[in-house]
N, C-alpha and C positions, 0 to 999 in steps of 0.2 A: 682619559687613559691614553698617549704618547704611543710610536712605536717601540720607542724602548722599553715599555713598561708592560707593553703586547707582546713582545718575544720574552723578557722575563719573567713573566708570568704561565707562559707556555715550557723555559725552560723551568719553574718551580714547577708548576704541576707533572711536568715528564719526569721530574725527580720524583717525584711523591707517588707517582701513580708505576712506576718502576721501567719505562716505554726509555729514558734514558739512563745508561748502563756505565758507569765513573769507574775509572781506573784511575789511581795514584801513579802519579811520574816520580820521576827521579827532581828537584828541584831545580836541578838545570837545563832542564828540556827549556827546548821555547825559546831559547836567552836572546832571540835574533827577532823577536818577536815584544818582548817583554824590556817595558821601559824598566831600567834600573835592575837587572836580571840579579844584581847581588844582595837586595834586600828578600828575595823570593825564601821562605822556609819549606811551602809545601806549593802541589800544585795538584792537580786533578783534568779529567781528561773527557768529557762523549765526546757524541756524535748523534747530528739531529739535520736531519731532514728537512727540507720545505723545498716544496713544489718537485725538480729534477736536479737541485743542489743538492748536494752533500756539504755540513757545514761540521767543521768540529769545535768544539765551545771548550774552552781552559778555561777552570778556576784556577786564578793563581790567590796566593794568603802572604803579604811582606807582613815583615815586622822593620820598624825603625828607630833608630831614638831619638828622642825630641829635644830637641835646642833649648825650647823653651822654659823642659826642668835642666838644665844643663847637661843634657844627651843622662840621665839620671832615668829618666821616665821612658817605656818602650811603645810605640803607638802601633796597633793593628790595622792594617790596612787590607779590601780584598778587590779584585779585578776580576771581571767578566770578560774574557778574548773569543770574539769570534772569527775563525778562518775558513778559509776556502784556498783549500791546495797551497797548505802552509802558507798564505799571505793573507795580514790580517786587514779584516774588514770594519771591525767596528772594536770599539772599546767599551765596555759598560762598568760606569762604579760609582761610588755612594752620591756621584753629582748629579746622579738622574732617576741610580731608585735608591728609597732606603737605605741607610746604615742597616737597619733592624730584618728588612728582607734578602740583603745581603748575606747577613750573617743566619739568616733559617735558611736561606738555599746551601751555606758551607755546613751547618748542622746536620743536616741531610744528606749532602756528598758525603760527610764522612761516616757516617751509618752505613752508607748502602752502595760505600768501593768496594773496588774487588779486595783490596784487601783485609778492611774490617772485618766482609762478609768471609772471608780465608779465619781469621783471629776467632768469629762467633760462631763459625759452622756448627751445627745442631752435632752433629754427630764427634765430635772436638770435645763440646762441653760437657756431652754424655761420657766420653772416656774420661774425663777430668772428675764428673760424678761417683762414676761408680771408683774411682780410687780411693776417694775418700773413708777413712772411717768409720765405722756403724757403731 
């Protein structure tokens, strides 16, 4: 495993275990560190501590039209940005991490984010079930 794969595994495991808490951000947030921020359709943020340093992990989802298909076909792209004090430290893409693994992280983050938790809150689900006709 290279250093990027080790870091990615730590983020993936931390997300799975609930050690990393994710919140959904406005799609325009962090535009100063995102390459082509106009392509962003969703992003999430979490905090990662390594040693004495605190890092912000930004998961960015982008979509763009593919010129190879005369712009009729949209492609999906994921970036993982690591920031320290609002400065970009590294960017992890599918050039160093398998696309399937990146998508696995997106699926986990989406379901464990603050907004998804609010949507699927147990008490809310119970309230809705109680209102159903019997």
